[in-house]
mmCIF file as Biopython writes it, N, C-alpha, C and O atoms, coordinates in Angstrom:
data_model
#
loop_
_atom_site.group_PDB
_atom_site.id
_atom_site.type_symbol
_atom_site.label_atom_id
_atom_site.label_alt_id
_atom_site.label_comp_id
_atom_site.label_asym_id
_atom_site.label_entity_id
_atom_site.label_seq_id
_atom_site.pdbx_PDB_ins_code
_atom_site.Cartn_x
_atom_site.Cartn_y
_atom_site.Cartn_z
_atom_site.occupancy
_atom_site.B_iso_or_equiv
_atom_site.auth_seq_id
_atom_site.auth_asym_id
_atom_site.pdbx_PDB_model_num
ATOM 1   N N  . MET A ? 1  ? 0.830  -1.193 0.000   1.0 0.0 1  A 1 
ATOM 2   C CA . MET A ? 1  ? 0.000  0.000  0.000   1.0 0.0 1  A 1 
ATOM 3   C C  . MET A ? 1  ? 0.874  1.255  0.000   1.0 0.0 1  A 1 
ATOM 4   O O  . MET A ? 1  ? 0.656  2.181  -0.782  1.0 0.0 1  A 1 
ATOM 5   N N  . MET A ? 2  ? 1.848  1.266  0.877   1.0 0.0 2  A 1 
ATOM 6   C CA . MET A ? 2  ? 2.722  2.434  0.990   1.0 0.0 2  A 1 
ATOM 7   C C  . MET A ? 2  ? 3.569  2.623  -0.263  1.0 0.0 2  A 1 
ATOM 8   O O  . MET A ? 2  ? 3.838  3.753  -0.673  1.0 0.0 2  A 1 
ATOM 9   N N  . THR A ? 3  ? 3.989  1.514  -0.870  1.0 0.0 3  A 1 
ATOM 10  C CA . THR A ? 3  ? 4.810  1.594  -2.083  1.0 0.0 3  A 1 
ATOM 11  C C  . THR A ? 3  ? 4.033  2.224  -3.223  1.0 0.0 3  A 1 
ATOM 12  O O  . THR A ? 3  ? 4.574  3.049  -3.959  1.0 0.0 3  A 1 
ATOM 13  N N  . SER A ? 4  ? 2.778  1.849  -3.380  1.0 0.0 4  A 1 
ATOM 14  C CA . SER A ? 4  ? 1.984  2.421  -4.464  1.0 0.0 4  A 1 
ATOM 15  C C  . SER A ? 4  ? 1.740  3.908  -4.251  1.0 0.0 4  A 1 
ATOM 16  O O  . SER A ? 4  ? 1.649  4.663  -5.219  1.0 0.0 4  A 1 
ATOM 17  N N  . MET A ? 5  ? 1.632  4.339  -2.998  1.0 0.0 5  A 1 
ATOM 18  C CA . MET A ? 5  ? 1.473  5.771  -2.711  1.0 0.0 5  A 1 
ATOM 19  C C  . MET A ? 5  ? 2.733  6.525  -3.103  1.0 0.0 5  A 1 
ATOM 20  O O  . MET A ? 5  ? 2.664  7.609  -3.684  1.0 0.0 5  A 1 
ATOM 21  N N  . ARG A ? 6  ? 3.889  5.946  -2.782  1.0 0.0 6  A 1 
ATOM 22  C CA . ARG A ? 6  ? 5.161  6.574  -3.143  1.0 0.0 6  A 1 
ATOM 23  C C  . ARG A ? 6  ? 5.330  6.640  -4.649  1.0 0.0 6  A 1 
ATOM 24  O O  . ARG A ? 6  ? 5.779  7.652  -5.187  1.0 0.0 6  A 1 
ATOM 25  N N  . GLN A ? 7  ? 4.971  5.564  -5.325  1.0 0.0 7  A 1 
ATOM 26  C CA . GLN A ? 7  ? 5.089  5.546  -6.784  1.0 0.0 7  A 1 
ATOM 27  C C  . GLN A ? 7  ? 4.174  6.587  -7.415  1.0 0.0 7  A 1 
ATOM 28  O O  . GLN A ? 7  ? 4.558  7.241  -8.385  1.0 0.0 7  A 1 
ATOM 29  N N  . GLY A ? 8  ? 2.976  6.747  -6.877  1.0 0.0 8  A 1 
ATOM 30  C CA . GLY A ? 8  ? 2.059  7.757  -7.383  1.0 0.0 8  A 1 
ATOM 31  C C  . GLY A ? 8  ? 2.619  9.155  -7.193  1.0 0.0 8  A 1 
ATOM 32  O O  . GLY A ? 8  ? 2.525  9.993  -8.089  1.0 0.0 8  A 1 
ATOM 33  N N  . PHE A ? 9  ? 3.202  9.407  -6.028  1.0 0.0 9  A 1 
ATOM 34  C CA . PHE A ? 9  ? 3.816  10.705 -5.757  1.0 0.0 9  A 1 
ATOM 35  C C  . PHE A ? 9  ? 4.992  10.954 -6.695  1.0 0.0 9  A 1 
ATOM 36  O O  . PHE A ? 9  ? 5.148  12.050 -7.233  1.0 0.0 9  A 1 
ATOM 37  N N  . LEU A ? 10 ? 5.818  9.928  -6.884  1.0 0.0 10 A 1 
ATOM 38  C CA . LEU A ? 10 ? 6.969  10.074 -7.777  1.0 0.0 10 A 1 
ATOM 39  C C  . LEU A ? 10 ? 6.532  10.334 -9.213  1.0 0.0 10 A 1 
ATOM 40  O O  . LEU A ? 10 ? 7.122  11.170 -9.898  1.0 0.0 10 A 1 
ATOM 41  N N  . ARG A ? 11 ? 5.518  9.636  -9.668  1.0 0.0 11 A 1 
ATOM 42  C CA . ARG A ? 11 ? 4.997  9.864  -11.026 1.0 0.0 11 A 1 
ATOM 43  C C  . ARG A ? 11 ? 4.487  11.284 -11.189 1.0 0.0 11 A 1 
ATOM 44  O O  . ARG A ? 11 ? 4.730  11.928 -12.209 1.0 0.0 11 A 1 
ATOM 45  N N  . GLN A ? 12 ? 3.782  11.764 -10.180 1.0 0.0 12 A 1 
ATOM 46  C CA . GLN A ? 12 ? 3.248  13.129 -10.235 1.0 0.0 12 A 1 
ATOM 47  C C  . GLN A ? 12 ? 4.393  14.139 -10.268 1.0 0.0 12 A 1 
ATOM 48  O O  . GLN A ? 12 ? 4.366  15.087 -11.052 1.0 0.0 12 A 1 
ATOM 49  N N  . LEU A ? 13 ? 5.389  13.937 -9.425  1.0 0.0 13 A 1 
ATOM 50  C CA . LEU A ? 13 ? 6.528  14.840 -9.378  1.0 0.0 13 A 1 
ATOM 51  C C  . LEU A ? 13 ? 7.295  14.844 -10.694 1.0 0.0 13 A 1 
ATOM 52  O O  . LEU A ? 13 ? 7.645  15.906 -11.208 1.0 0.0 13 A 1 
ATOM 53  N N  . LEU A ? 14 ? 7.554  13.664 -11.237 1.0 0.0 14 A 1 
ATOM 54  C CA . LEU A ? 14 ? 8.254  13.578 -12.518 1.0 0.0 14 A 1 
ATOM 55  C C  . LEU A ? 14 ? 7.430  14.181 -13.651 1.0 0.0 14 A 1 
ATOM 56  O O  . LEU A ? 14 ? 7.983  14.777 -14.576 1.0 0.0 14 A 1 
ATOM 57  N N  . GLY A ? 15 ? 6.119  14.028 -13.580 1.0 0.0 15 A 1 
ATOM 58  C CA . GLY A ? 15 ? 5.248  14.646 -14.571 1.0 0.0 15 A 1 
ATOM 59  C C  . GLY A ? 15 ? 5.327  16.164 -14.526 1.0 0.0 15 A 1 
ATOM 60  O O  . GLY A ? 15 ? 5.349  16.824 -15.565 1.0 0.0 15 A 1 
ATOM 61  N N  . GLN A ? 16 ? 5.371  16.713 -13.318 1.0 0.0 16 A 1 
ATOM 62  C CA . GLN A ? 16 ? 5.473  18.167 -13.168 1.0 0.0 16 A 1 
ATOM 63  C C  . GLN A ? 16 ? 6.824  18.673 -13.670 1.0 0.0 16 A 1 
ATOM 64  O O  . GLN A ? 16 ? 6.891  19.706 -14.335 1.0 0.0 16 A 1 
ATOM 65  N N  . ILE A ? 17 ? 7.886  17.958 -13.359 1.0 0.0 17 A 1 
ATOM 66  C CA . ILE A ? 17 ? 9.212  18.360 -13.833 1.0 0.0 17 A 1 
ATOM 67  C C  . ILE A ? 17 ? 9.280  18.266 -15.347 1.0 0.0 17 A 1 
ATOM 68  O O  . ILE A ? 17 ? 9.869  19.128 -16.000 1.0 0.0 17 A 1 
ATOM 69  N N  . GLY A ? 18 ? 8.681  17.223 -15.907 1.0 0.0 18 A 1 
ATOM 70  C CA . GLY A ? 18 ? 8.633  17.086 -17.359 1.0 0.0 18 A 1 
ATOM 71  C C  . GLY A ? 18 ? 7.894  18.240 -18.010 1.0 0.0 18 A 1 
ATOM 72  O O  . GLY A ? 18 ? 8.299  18.730 -19.064 1.0 0.0 18 A 1 
ATOM 73  N N  . TRP A ? 19 ? 6.802  18.676 -17.379 1.0 0.0 19 A 1 
ATOM 74  C CA . TRP A ? 19 ? 6.050  19.823 -17.918 1.0 0.0 19 A 1 
ATOM 75  C C  . TRP A ? 19 ? 6.920  21.072 -17.916 1.0 0.0 19 A 1 
ATOM 76  O O  . TRP A ? 19 ? 6.921  21.830 -18.886 1.0 0.0 19 A 1 
ATOM 77  N N  . VAL A ? 20 ? 7.656  21.290 -16.839 1.0 0.0 20 A 1 
ATOM 78  C CA . VAL A ? 20 ? 8.530  22.472 -16.750 1.0 0.0 20 A 1 
ATOM 79  C C  . VAL A ? 20 ? 9.605  22.406 -17.833 1.0 0.0 20 A 1 
ATOM 80  O O  . VAL A ? 20 ? 9.929  23.424 -18.445 1.0 0.0 20 A 1 
ATOM 81  N N  . LEU A ? 21 ? 10.158 21.222 -18.072 1.0 0.0 21 A 1 
ATOM 82  C CA . LEU A ? 21 ? 11.181 21.093 -19.107 1.0 0.0 21 A 1 
ATOM 83  C C  . LEU A ? 21 ? 10.619 21.353 -20.504 1.0 0.0 21 A 1 
ATOM 84  O O  . LEU A ? 21 ? 11.315 21.888 -21.367 1.0 0.0 21 A 1 
ATOM 85  N N  . ARG A ? 22 ? 9.374  20.979 -20.722 1.0 0.0 22 A 1 
ATOM 86  C CA . ARG A ? 22 ? 8.753  21.197 -22.031 1.0 0.0 22 A 1 
ATOM 87  C C  . ARG A ? 22 ? 8.257  22.624 -22.217 1.0 0.0 22 A 1 
ATOM 88  O O  . ARG A ? 22 ? 8.169  23.101 -23.348 1.0 0.0 22 A 1 
ATOM 89  N N  . HIS A ? 23 ? 7.927  23.323 -21.112 1.0 0.0 23 A 1 
ATOM 90  C CA . HIS A ? 23 ? 7.361  24.672 -21.190 1.0 0.0 23 A 1 
ATOM 91  C C  . HIS A ? 23 ? 8.073  25.639 -20.237 1.0 0.0 23 A 1 
ATOM 92  O O  . HIS A ? 23 ? 7.429  26.204 -19.352 1.0 0.0 23 A 1 
ATOM 93  N N  . PRO A ? 24 ? 9.389  25.843 -20.397 1.0 0.0 24 A 1 
ATOM 94  C CA . PRO A ? 24 ? 10.095 26.709 -19.441 1.0 0.0 24 A 1 
ATOM 95  C C  . PRO A ? 24 ? 9.603  28.157 -19.455 1.0 0.0 24 A 1 
ATOM 96  O O  . PRO A ? 24 ? 9.574  28.800 -18.405 1.0 0.0 24 A 1 
ATOM 97  N N  . ALA A ? 25 ? 9.219  28.680 -20.613 1.0 0.0 25 A 1 
ATOM 98  C CA . ALA A ? 25 ? 8.774  30.084 -20.679 1.0 0.0 25 A 1 
ATOM 99  C C  . ALA A ? 25 ? 7.475  30.275 -19.895 1.0 0.0 25 A 1 
ATOM 100 O O  . ALA A ? 25 ? 7.307  31.286 -19.213 1.0 0.0 25 A 1 
ATOM 101 N N  . LYS A ? 26 ? 6.555  29.308 -19.987 1.0 0.0 26 A 1 
ATOM 102 C CA . LYS A ? 26 ? 5.299  29.401 -19.236 1.0 0.0 26 A 1 
ATOM 103 C C  . LYS A ? 26 ? 5.571  29.331 -17.738 1.0 0.0 26 A 1 
ATOM 104 O O  . LYS A ? 26 ? 4.958  30.057 -16.955 1.0 0.0 26 A 1 
ATOM 105 N N  . TYR A ? 27 ? 6.497  28.452 -17.340 1.0 0.0 27 A 1 
ATOM 106 C CA . TYR A ? 27 ? 6.827  28.314 -15.919 1.0 0.0 27 A 1 
ATOM 107 C C  . TYR A ? 27 ? 7.420  29.603 -15.375 1.0 0.0 27 A 1 
ATOM 108 O O  . TYR A ? 27 ? 7.040  30.062 -14.298 1.0 0.0 27 A 1 
ATOM 109 N N  . VAL A ? 28 ? 8.358  30.189 -16.125 1.0 0.0 28 A 1 
ATOM 110 C CA . VAL A ? 28 ? 8.990  31.440 -15.687 1.0 0.0 28 A 1 
ATOM 111 C C  . VAL A ? 28 ? 7.947  32.553 -15.647 1.0 0.0 28 A 1 
ATOM 112 O O  . VAL A ? 28 ? 7.952  33.373 -14.729 1.0 0.0 28 A 1 
ATOM 113 N N  . GLY A ? 29 ? 7.056  32.586 -16.632 1.0 0.0 29 A 1 
ATOM 114 C CA . GLY A ? 29 ? 6.016  33.609 -16.641 1.0 0.0 29 A 1 
ATOM 115 C C  . GLY A ? 29 ? 5.078  33.500 -15.457 1.0 0.0 29 A 1 
ATOM 116 O O  . GLY A ? 29 ? 4.608  34.510 -14.935 1.0 0.0 29 A 1 
ATOM 117 N N  . ARG A ? 30 ? 4.806  32.281 -15.035 1.0 0.0 30 A 1 
ATOM 118 C CA . ARG A ? 30 ? 3.861  32.073 -13.932 1.0 0.0 30 A 1 
ATOM 119 C C  . ARG A ? 30 ? 4.517  32.252 -12.565 1.0 0.0 30 A 1 
ATOM 120 O O  . ARG A ? 30 ? 3.938  32.879 -11.678 1.0 0.0 30 A 1 
ATOM 121 N N  . PHE A ? 31 ? 5.713  31.712 -12.391 1.0 0.0 31 A 1 
ATOM 122 C CA . PHE A ? 31 ? 6.328  31.694 -11.064 1.0 0.0 31 A 1 
ATOM 123 C C  . PHE A ? 31 ? 7.546  32.596 -10.930 1.0 0.0 31 A 1 
ATOM 124 O O  . PHE A ? 31 ? 8.012  32.818 -9.812  1.0 0.0 31 A 1 
ATOM 125 N N  . GLY A ? 32 ? 8.075  33.121 -12.019 1.0 0.0 32 A 1 
ATOM 126 C CA . GLY A ? 32 ? 9.248  33.986 -11.960 1.0 0.0 32 A 1 
ATOM 127 C C  . GLY A ? 32 ? 10.534 33.211 -12.201 1.0 0.0 32 A 1 
ATOM 128 O O  . GLY A ? 32 ? 10.606 31.998 -12.005 1.0 0.0 32 A 1 
ATOM 129 N N  . PHE A ? 33 ? 11.545 33.955 -12.633 1.0 0.0 33 A 1 
ATOM 130 C CA . PHE A ? 33 ? 12.812 33.310 -12.977 1.0 0.0 33 A 1 
ATOM 131 C C  . PHE A ? 33 ? 13.518 32.742 -11.751 1.0 0.0 33 A 1 
ATOM 132 O O  . PHE A ? 33 ? 14.237 31.748 -11.856 1.0 0.0 33 A 1 
ATOM 133 N N  . GLY A ? 34 ? 13.321 33.361 -10.595 1.0 0.0 34 A 1 
ATOM 134 C CA . GLY A ? 34 ? 13.948 32.862 -9.362  1.0 0.0 34 A 1 
ATOM 135 C C  . GLY A ? 34 ? 13.507 31.449 -9.032  1.0 0.0 34 A 1 
ATOM 136 O O  . GLY A ? 34 ? 14.312 30.627 -8.594  1.0 0.0 34 A 1 
ATOM 137 N N  . ALA A ? 35 ? 12.225 31.166 -9.242  1.0 0.0 35 A 1 
ATOM 138 C CA . ALA A ? 35 ? 11.713 29.816 -8.981  1.0 0.0 35 A 1 
ATOM 139 C C  . ALA A ? 35 ? 12.337 28.815 -9.938  1.0 0.0 35 A 1 
ATOM 140 O O  . ALA A ? 35 ? 12.635 27.681 -9.562  1.0 0.0 35 A 1 
ATOM 141 N N  . PHE A ? 36 ? 12.534 29.246 -11.188 1.0 0.0 36 A 1 
ATOM 142 C CA . PHE A ? 36 ? 13.168 28.379 -12.183 1.0 0.0 36 A 1 
ATOM 143 C C  . PHE A ? 36 ? 14.596 28.052 -11.765 1.0 0.0 36 A 1 
ATOM 144 O O  . PHE A ? 36 ? 15.032 26.907 -11.880 1.0 0.0 36 A 1 
ATOM 145 N N  . GLN A ? 37 ? 15.329 29.062 -11.276 1.0 0.0 37 A 1 
ATOM 146 C CA . GLN A ? 37 ? 16.704 28.841 -10.826 1.0 0.0 37 A 1 
ATOM 147 C C  . GLN A ? 37 ? 16.743 27.907 -9.626  1.0 0.0 37 A 1 
ATOM 148 O O  . GLN A ? 37 ? 17.577 27.004 -9.565  1.0 0.0 37 A 1 
ATOM 149 N N  . VAL A ? 38 ? 15.846 28.123 -8.674  1.0 0.0 38 A 1 
ATOM 150 C CA . VAL A ? 38 ? 15.814 27.280 -7.475  1.0 0.0 38 A 1 
ATOM 151 C C  . VAL A ? 38 ? 15.516 25.837 -7.845  1.0 0.0 38 A 1 
ATOM 152 O O  . VAL A ? 38 ? 16.024 24.910 -7.214  1.0 0.0 38 A 1 
ATOM 153 N N  . LEU A ? 39 ? 14.692 25.645 -8.869  1.0 0.0 39 A 1 
ATOM 154 C CA . LEU A ? 39 ? 14.326 24.295 -9.287  1.0 0.0 39 A 1 
ATOM 155 C C  . LEU A ? 39 ? 15.484 23.581 -9.977  1.0 0.0 39 A 1 
ATOM 156 O O  . LEU A ? 39 ? 15.702 22.394 -9.734  1.0 0.0 39 A 1 
ATOM 157 N N  . PHE A ? 40 ? 16.234 24.283 -10.837 1.0 0.0 40 A 1 
ATOM 158 C CA . PHE A ? 40 ? 17.211 23.610 -11.680 1.0 0.0 40 A 1 
ATOM 159 C C  . PHE A ? 40 ? 18.668 23.765 -11.253 1.0 0.0 40 A 1 
ATOM 160 O O  . PHE A ? 40 ? 19.508 22.970 -11.673 1.0 0.0 40 A 1 
ATOM 161 N N  . LEU A ? 41 ? 18.995 24.765 -10.430 1.0 0.0 41 A 1 
ATOM 162 C CA . LEU A ? 41 ? 20.381 24.920 -10.001 1.0 0.0 41 A 1 
ATOM 163 C C  . LEU A ? 41 ? 20.887 23.706 -9.228  1.0 0.0 41 A 1 
ATOM 164 O O  . LEU A ? 41 ? 21.981 23.225 -9.521  1.0 0.0 41 A 1 
ATOM 165 N N  . PRO A ? 42 ? 20.136 23.189 -8.248  1.0 0.0 42 A 1 
ATOM 166 C CA . PRO A ? 42 ? 20.624 21.989 -7.547  1.0 0.0 42 A 1 
ATOM 167 C C  . PRO A ? 42 ? 20.815 20.790 -8.476  1.0 0.0 42 A 1 
ATOM 168 O O  . PRO A ? 42 ? 21.740 19.999 -8.287  1.0 0.0 42 A 1 
ATOM 169 N N  . VAL A ? 43 ? 19.958 20.656 -9.464  1.0 0.0 43 A 1 
ATOM 170 C CA . VAL A ? 43 ? 20.089 19.551 -10.419 1.0 0.0 43 A 1 
ATOM 171 C C  . VAL A ? 43 ? 21.384 19.690 -11.212 1.0 0.0 43 A 1 
ATOM 172 O O  . VAL A ? 43 ? 22.107 18.713 -11.408 1.0 0.0 43 A 1 
ATOM 173 N N  . LEU A ? 44 ? 21.671 20.903 -11.665 1.0 0.0 44 A 1 
ATOM 174 C CA . LEU A ? 44 ? 22.901 21.134 -12.429 1.0 0.0 44 A 1 
ATOM 175 C C  . LEU A ? 44 ? 24.142 20.899 -11.580 1.0 0.0 44 A 1 
ATOM 176 O O  . LEU A ? 44 ? 25.093 20.257 -12.025 1.0 0.0 44 A 1 
ATOM 177 N N  . VAL A ? 45 ? 24.131 21.419 -10.358 1.0 0.0 45 A 1 
ATOM 178 C CA . VAL A ? 45 ? 25.300 21.266 -9.481  1.0 0.0 45 A 1 
ATOM 179 C C  . VAL A ? 45 ? 25.520 19.801 -9.146  1.0 0.0 45 A 1 
ATOM 180 O O  . VAL A ? 45 ? 26.652 19.319 -9.193  1.0 0.0 45 A 1 
ATOM 181 N N  . THR A ? 46 ? 24.453 19.090 -8.810  1.0 0.0 46 A 1 
ATOM 182 C CA . THR A ? 46 ? 24.577 17.666 -8.474  1.0 0.0 46 A 1 
ATOM 183 C C  . THR A ? 46 ? 25.055 16.869 -9.676  1.0 0.0 46 A 1 
ATOM 184 O O  . THR A ? 46 ? 25.939 16.022 -9.549  1.0 0.0 46 A 1 
ATOM 185 N N  . GLY A ? 47 ? 24.475 17.136 -10.844 1.0 0.0 47 A 1 
ATOM 186 C CA . GLY A ? 47 ? 24.884 16.420 -12.047 1.0 0.0 47 A 1 
ATOM 187 C C  . GLY A ? 47 ? 26.335 16.665 -12.394 1.0 0.0 47 A 1 
ATOM 188 O O  . GLY A ? 47 ? 27.056 15.736 -12.757 1.0 0.0 47 A 1 
ATOM 189 N N  . THR A ? 48 ? 26.770 17.910 -12.287 1.0 0.0 48 A 1 
ATOM 190 C CA . THR A ? 48 ? 28.164 18.244 -12.573 1.0 0.0 48 A 1 
ATOM 191 C C  . THR A ? 48 ? 29.097 17.566 -11.576 1.0 0.0 48 A 1 
ATOM 192 O O  . THR A ? 48 ? 30.135 17.022 -11.955 1.0 0.0 48 A 1 
ATOM 193 N N  . THR A ? 49 ? 28.724 17.600 -10.310 1.0 0.0 49 A 1 
ATOM 194 C CA . THR A ? 49 ? 29.565 16.975 -9.281  1.0 0.0 49 A 1 
ATOM 195 C C  . THR A ? 49 ? 29.675 15.471 -9.490  1.0 0.0 49 A 1 
ATOM 196 O O  . THR A ? 49 ? 30.768 14.910 -9.414  1.0 0.0 49 A 1 
ATOM 197 N N  . LEU A ? 50 ? 28.551 14.819 -9.752  1.0 0.0 50 A 1 
ATOM 198 C CA . LEU A ? 50 ? 28.587 13.365 -9.964  1.0 0.0 50 A 1 
ATOM 199 C C  . LEU A ? 50 ? 29.395 13.001 -11.211 1.0 0.0 50 A 1 
ATOM 200 O O  . LEU A ? 50 ? 30.135 12.017 -11.208 1.0 0.0 50 A 1 
ATOM 201 N N  . THR A ? 51 ? 29.253 13.787 -12.265 1.0 0.0 51 A 1 
ATOM 202 C CA . THR A ? 51 ? 30.033 13.537 -13.482 1.0 0.0 51 A 1 
ATOM 203 C C  . THR A ? 51 ? 31.515 13.701 -13.204 1.0 0.0 51 A 1 
ATOM 204 O O  . THR A ? 51 ? 32.336 12.907 -13.664 1.0 0.0 51 A 1 
ATOM 205 N N  . MET A ? 52 ? 31.853 14.739 -12.447 1.0 0.0 52 A 1 
ATOM 206 C CA . MET A ? 52 ? 33.245 14.997 -12.104 1.0 0.0 52 A 1 
ATOM 207 C C  . MET A ? 52 ? 33.824 13.830 -11.287 1.0 0.0 52 A 1 
ATOM 208 O O  . MET A ? 52 ? 34.940 13.374 -11.535 1.0 0.0 52 A 1 
ATOM 209 N N  . LEU A ? 53 ? 33.046 13.366 -10.318 1.0 0.0 53 A 1 
ATOM 210 C CA . LEU A ? 53 ? 33.523 12.251 -9.491  1.0 0.0 53 A 1 
ATOM 211 C C  . LEU A ? 53 ? 33.649 10.968 -10.314 1.0 0.0 53 A 1 
ATOM 212 O O  . LEU A ? 53 ? 34.593 10.199 -10.129 1.0 0.0 53 A 1 
ATOM 213 N N  . TYR A ? 54 ? 32.711 10.741 -11.211 1.0 0.0 54 A 1 
ATOM 214 C CA . TYR A ? 54 ? 32.719 9.525  -12.029 1.0 0.0 54 A 1 
ATOM 215 C C  . TYR A ? 54 ? 33.904 9.522  -12.994 1.0 0.0 54 A 1 
ATOM 216 O O  . TYR A ? 54 ? 34.573 8.500  -13.152 1.0 0.0 54 A 1 
ATOM 217 N N  . THR A ? 55 ? 34.163 10.652 -13.633 1.0 0.0 55 A 1 
ATOM 218 C CA . THR A ? 55 ? 35.250 10.704 -14.607 1.0 0.0 55 A 1 
ATOM 219 C C  . THR A ? 55 ? 36.609 10.907 -13.955 1.0 0.0 55 A 1 
ATOM 220 O O  . THR A ? 55 ? 37.642 10.604 -14.551 1.0 0.0 55 A 1 
ATOM 221 N N  . GLY A ? 56 ? 36.605 11.422 -12.724 1.0 0.0 56 A 1 
ATOM 222 C CA . GLY A ? 56 ? 37.870 11.659 -12.024 1.0 0.0 56 A 1 
ATOM 223 C C  . GLY A ? 56 ? 38.594 12.904 -12.494 1.0 0.0 56 A 1 
ATOM 224 O O  . GLY A ? 56 ? 39.791 13.051 -12.249 1.0 0.0 56 A 1 
ATOM 225 N N  . ARG A ? 57 ? 37.891 13.800 -13.163 1.0 0.0 57 A 1 
ATOM 226 C CA . ARG A ? 57 ? 38.506 15.029 -13.666 1.0 0.0 57 A 1 
ATOM 227 C C  . ARG A ? 57 ? 37.913 16.244 -12.968 1.0 0.0 57 A 1 
ATOM 228 O O  . ARG A ? 57 ? 36.699 16.354 -12.799 1.0 0.0 57 A 1 
ATOM 229 N N  . LEU A ? 58 ? 38.778 17.136 -12.574 1.0 0.0 58 A 1 
ATOM 230 C CA . LEU A ? 58 ? 38.327 18.418 -12.030 1.0 0.0 58 A 1 
ATOM 231 C C  . LEU A ? 58 ? 38.375 19.444 -13.137 1.0 0.0 58 A 1 
ATOM 232 O O  . LEU A ? 58 ? 39.360 19.519 -13.871 1.0 0.0 58 A 1 
ATOM 233 N N  . ARG A ? 59 ? 37.342 20.224 -13.267 1.0 0.0 59 A 1 
ATOM 234 C CA . ARG A ? 59 ? 37.322 21.261 -14.308 1.0 0.0 59 A 1 
ATOM 235 C C  . ARG A ? 59 ? 37.245 22.613 -13.684 1.0 0.0 59 A 1 
ATOM 236 O O  . ARG A ? 59 ? 37.217 23.620 -14.392 1.0 0.0 59 A 1 
#
């Protein structure tokens, strides 16, 4: 029961993120550019850090 609730929440969250990726101008228009930065800056930093650790290269 609990697993299906988590999966439903994850699907909803991924659906919302997918919408933002497909319609960034609408998202910025509705919530402002600051919200867009707050949403995607951690993703970029984490992705860059993990890539750096995986490849073993500092840039």
